[in-house]
N, C-alpha and C positions, 0 to 999 in steps of 0.2 A: 316101793320106796323104803319101807322099813328094813327090807333085806339089805339094800345098799347102805343105809345108815349103820346098821349093825355090823356088816362086814367091814366097811371102811373104818368105822369107829373102833372096831376091835383091833384092826391092824395099827391104826394110829395110837390107840391107847397102849398097845404093847411097845410101840416105838417110843412113846413119851415116857413110859415107865423106865425103859432102859436108858434113854437119854437123860431123864431127870435123876436117875440113880447115879449115873456117871457124873452129871453136873453137881449133884450133892457131894459126891466124893471129892471132886475138885475143890469146891468151896469149903468143905470141911477141912481138908488139908491146908488150904490157904488161911482160913480163919484161925486155925489153931497154931499157926506158925508166924503170924504177924499181929501187930497191934490193931485195936479197933479203929484208930485213926487211919492207918494204912489201908485197912479194909474199906473204910469210907472213901479213900482216894480212888481205889479200884472202882467203886461204885460210881464216883463222879466221872471218871474217864470213860467207863462203859456208857453211862448215861449221856454224856456229850456226843459220843460217836453215834449211838442209836438215835438221838434226837436229830442230829444233822442228817443222817441217812433217811429218817422218816419224813423230815421236812421237805427234802429236795429230791430224793430218789423215788420215782413214781411207783405206786403199788399196782403194777400192770396186771397182776394175776386177776384182779377184779374185772378188768377189761376182757380178759380171755373168758372168764366164767360167764360174763353177761352175754357176749356176742357169739361165742362158739356154738351154743345150741341152735342158734338161728341160721348158721351156715355150715353145719356139720356134714352136709352132703355135697358141698362144693369145694373141691380140693384147692382151686385157685384162690378162692376167698380165704380159706384157712391159712394158706401160705402168706397171703397179703396181711392178714391179721397178725400172724406170728412175727413177720418182719416189722410191722408197725410197733408192736409191743416191745420187741427186743431192741429196736432203735431207741425207744424211750428209756429202757433199762440202761443202755450204755451212756447216752447223753446225760441223763440225770445223775448217774453215779459219778461221772467226772465233775459235774457242777457241784454236787454235794461234797466231794473231797476238797475241791478248791475253796469252797465256802468255809468248810471246817477248818482248814489251815489258816485262812485269813482272820477269822473271828476267834481263834483259840486264845490269842494273846489277851483280848478283852475279857473273855470269860475267866481266865486264870488270874488276872489282876483283880477282878471283882471278888473272887473267892479267896484270894490272897494265899496261894499255894507256892511252895518252892519251885525254882526253875526246872529242877530235874523232872518233876511230874509233868511239866508241859511237854518235854521231849518224849516222855512215855505216852502222852496223849497223841502226839504226832505219829508215833509208831502204830498205835491202835487205829488211827484214822485210815491207815493204808488198807484195812479190811473193807472199807467202803467200795474201793475200786473193783472188787471182785463180786459185789452184790448185784449180779446180772441174772438173778434167778427168778424174777417176777414172772417172766414168760414161762419158764420151766415149771414153776409152782402152779400156775393156772392150768397149763395144758395137762400136767400129770393129775391134777385134781379132777378135771372134767372126765378123764379116762379111768378114774378110780385106781390109779397106780400108787396107792398109799404105801405099799411095801417098799417103794424106792425112797420115800422119806425116812422110813425106819432104818434102812441101810446107811443112808447119808448121815443121819444123826448118830448112829452107832459109831461109824468110822471117825467122825469129827470129835465126838465125846471121848472116845478111847485115846485118840491122838493127844487131845488136850490134857487128859489125866496123866498120860505117860510123861509129857513135857513138864507138867507142874511137879511131878515126883522127882524128875531129874534136876529141876531147878533147886529144890530144897535139899536134895541129896548132895549136890555139888556146892550148895550155898552160894548161888550165883548172884543173888540180889534182886531187888524189887523190879527193876526194868525187865528182867527176863520172865517174870510172872506175866507182865503185860504182853510180851512177845508170844508167850505160850497161848494166852487168851486170843490174841489177834490171829495167830496161825490156825487155831481151832476153827475160827469163823471162816477163814479162807478155805480150809479143807472141806468144810460143809458145802460152801458155794460151788467149789470145783467138782466135788463128787456128785452133787445133785444135777449140775449141768451136763456132766458126763452121762448120767443115766437118761437125762432128757434127750440127748443126742441119739442114744441107742434106740429109744422109743420112736423118735422121728425117722430114724433109718428104717425101722420095721414098718412104719406107716408111709414110707416113700415120700417124706416131706423135708429131707435134709437140704434141698435146694431152695428153701424159703427166702434166703437172703437175696436171691436173684429176682424175686418177684416184686412187682411194683406195689407200693402202699396205696396208690390211687384207687385200686379196685375196692378195698374195704372202706376207704374214706368217701368214695363216691356213693356207695350203697348205704352207709350209715354216717351221715354228715355230722352226727352228734358224738362220734366216737372219741374225738380228742377232748371235747367238752366233758364227757363222762370221765375219761381218764384224769383230766385236770382236776375236776371237782372231787373225785374220789380220793385223789392223792391229798388234796388240801384238807379234806375231812380227816384223813389219817394223820396229817401233819399236826393239826390243832389238837387231836386226841393225844399226841405225844406230850403235851403240856402236863397232862395228868399221869400218863403211863410210862413215859421215858425220861422227861426232864425233871421229874419230881425229886430225884436225888440231888441234882444241882440246886433246885429251889430250896430244899432242906438245908444244904450246906451254906447257902447265902444267908438265910434267916436264923439258923440255929447252930451252925458250925460243923466241923468235920466229924466230931464224935457222934452227933445225931445222924449224920450221913451214913456212918458205919452201922448205926442202929437200923436206919431205914433200908440199907442194903440187906441186912439180915431179914427184915420183914419181906422185902421183895423176893428174896431167895425162896422163902416158904410160900408166899402167895403165888409166885411164879410156878412152883411145883404143882400146886393145886390147880392153877389155871391151865397148865399143860395136861393135867388129867382130864379136865372138862373140855379142852380144846378140840379133841376128835369129833365130838358131836357138832360143834359150831362149824368146823371145816367141812364135814361131809354134807351138812344140810344146805350150804350155800349153793353148790351146783344144782341141787334138787329144786330149791326155791326158784333159781333162774329158769329152769326147765318149765316149771309150772306157770311162771309168768309168761314165758315165750309161747306156751300153748294156750294162754289166756284162761287157765283153769284156776280162777281166783277163789271159787267156792271151796275147792279142796284145800287150797293154800290157807284160807281162813280157818278151816276146821283143824288142820295140822298145827297151826300156830297156837290156837287156843288150848289144845290138848297139851302142847309142849309147855306152855306157861304153868298149867296146873301140875303136871308131873314134876317139872323142875323145881317148883316152889316147895313141894313135899320133900323131894329128894335133898335139896340143899338145906332145908330146915333141919332135917335129920343129920345131915353132914356137919352142920355148924355145932350141934350139940356134941357130937363125937369129937370134933376138933377141940372144943373148949376143955374136954376131959383129957386130951393128949398134948396140949400145947407146950406145957413145961417140959415134958419128956422129950418132945421133938427138939426143942431149943437146947437142952442139955446134951443130947446125942450129937447134934450137928455142930453146935458152937461151944460156948462155955458159960460158966456162972455169971460172967460179966454182962451177958445179954438178957438175963432173966428179969431185970428191972424194967425192961421195955415190953413185957408180956401183954400188958393192957392194950398197947398200941397195935400189937400183932393181931389180937382178937378183933379190934375195931377194923383193921384193914381187911381181914377175912370176911367180916360182915359186909363191908362195901363190895368186895369182890363177888360174893354170892348174890347180892341184889342185882348186879349187872348180868350175871350168868343166867339168872332165872328168865330173863327176857332176851337171850342171845339170838333167837330167831328173828326178832324185830329189826335188827340192824341190816342184814342183807336184804330183807323184804323191802324196807323203806328205800334202800339205795337202788335196787333193781326195778322198783316200781316207778323210778324217774324223779325222785325227790332229792337227788344229790345236791342240787343248788341250794334248796331250802335247808337241808341238813348242814351244809357248810356254814351258812349264816348262823344257825342255831349253835353249832359247835364253837364258832368264834366268840359269840356273846357269852356262852356259858364258861368257856375257858377264861375269859376276862373276869367273869364273876368269881371263878375259882381263885385266880391270882389276887383279886381285890379283897376277898375274904381273908386270905393269908396276910396280906399287907396291913389290913386294918386291925386285925385281932391277934397277930402273932405274939405281941407283948402281953396282952391281958389273958388270952386263952392258953398260951403256951403251945407245946408241940401238938396238942390235941386238934388244933385248928387245921392242920394238914388233913386229917381224916374226916373232920366235919365238912371241910370244903370239898373233899372227894365225894362224900355221900350226897351233898347237895348237887354237885355237877352230874354224877351218875344218874341220880333220880330224875333230874330235869331232862337229861338226854333221852332217857327211856320214855318219859311222859310225852315229850315232843314228838318222838318217832311213832309212838302209838297214835297220837292225834293225826299225824300225816297219813299213816298207813290206813287208819280207819276210814278215810275218804274213799278209798277204793275197795277195801275189804270188809268194811262195816263190822268191825270187830266187836263193837259194843251195842249192836243192834238190839239184843235182848233187853239190856237195861233200858234203852230208850223206849222200846215198845211198852215195857212194864210201867214206866213213868207216865207215858201218854194214857195208858189204860186207867191208871189210878186217877 
């Protein structure tokens, strides 16, 4: 298991370093050539597109990861699963795009932005129609084809960088920045699906679209329910992870949205560095659960909590020492006044990353319905805290509400997972003995 994690994690880490470096170059070029307000508008447009996509475009890769280990020796069931997943990708992408266009007017009137930016947002929404990579992502992950993510991210990042440089070289204007960003997303989706097709061809599975979905639905009658609840869980998570820039712009204005975009660039970079571990452990957790090897799963989770707590504590100290240098290099002096908020956001991120293993464990153990209810309640608490205290607490309330939401999500999932894994058995026995 550790070999798989290290091998897959190393490939993904290399991929994320290259992709993050290219992304950093893109955003550094953009941030240094436009105002902080315009940078905030870019953040709002991206936030709206990502929110709509996450709300309505099903996260089918989780379905592949959960059910594939159970049917990996049955070619017909694999093809049926792939068709079921890809059909959801296609249908929900269309629904998400239509929904995004319909509600765009309401969102932009609420934020009170010029009409031109609404047209820019419509252009960026087109990238949703190509987000048919949930099936590809899941299948490539269960087969440890992480090198293909590296290639896709590199191609998309390089294309985006070239397009942005051309935009500023020719002085084409703001709308072309948005076109460059949208085209980069489309290139990534197209490239990853092209690699997915090649892998399917080598596995003799390219005819999966002709296979009936009834095969997989008859064997696992809960498959749609799992897909539905898993997506809703991700959807409500977007309130804190994707829609936050829009929330900031509503309560604090476009300038603070630009500040928050800067924070998300840096936290996103760090999150991508940690992402390989989270991505590689999900299929392994699914396999351990499929084999009913819960004792080993419990042991691995507890060790991961301890190791990650030590690792990210040291990482936070290092970050505090380098935060101003990072902001000066990538952005400019104007952003330094927001350094406290950046440090707060990084702390929140690390709190969540320490317990990264608990999220797929709770989901694959069958608690997806309970998790959805928890996420809905905690997302509403997050919004309520901001609404009640944004005037008295100021911009800090965004990060306080984040910390409350992240902490309660982790505690809730630990409680649910403990029912089957007995994660805190030692503490209980010690209390009883006393």
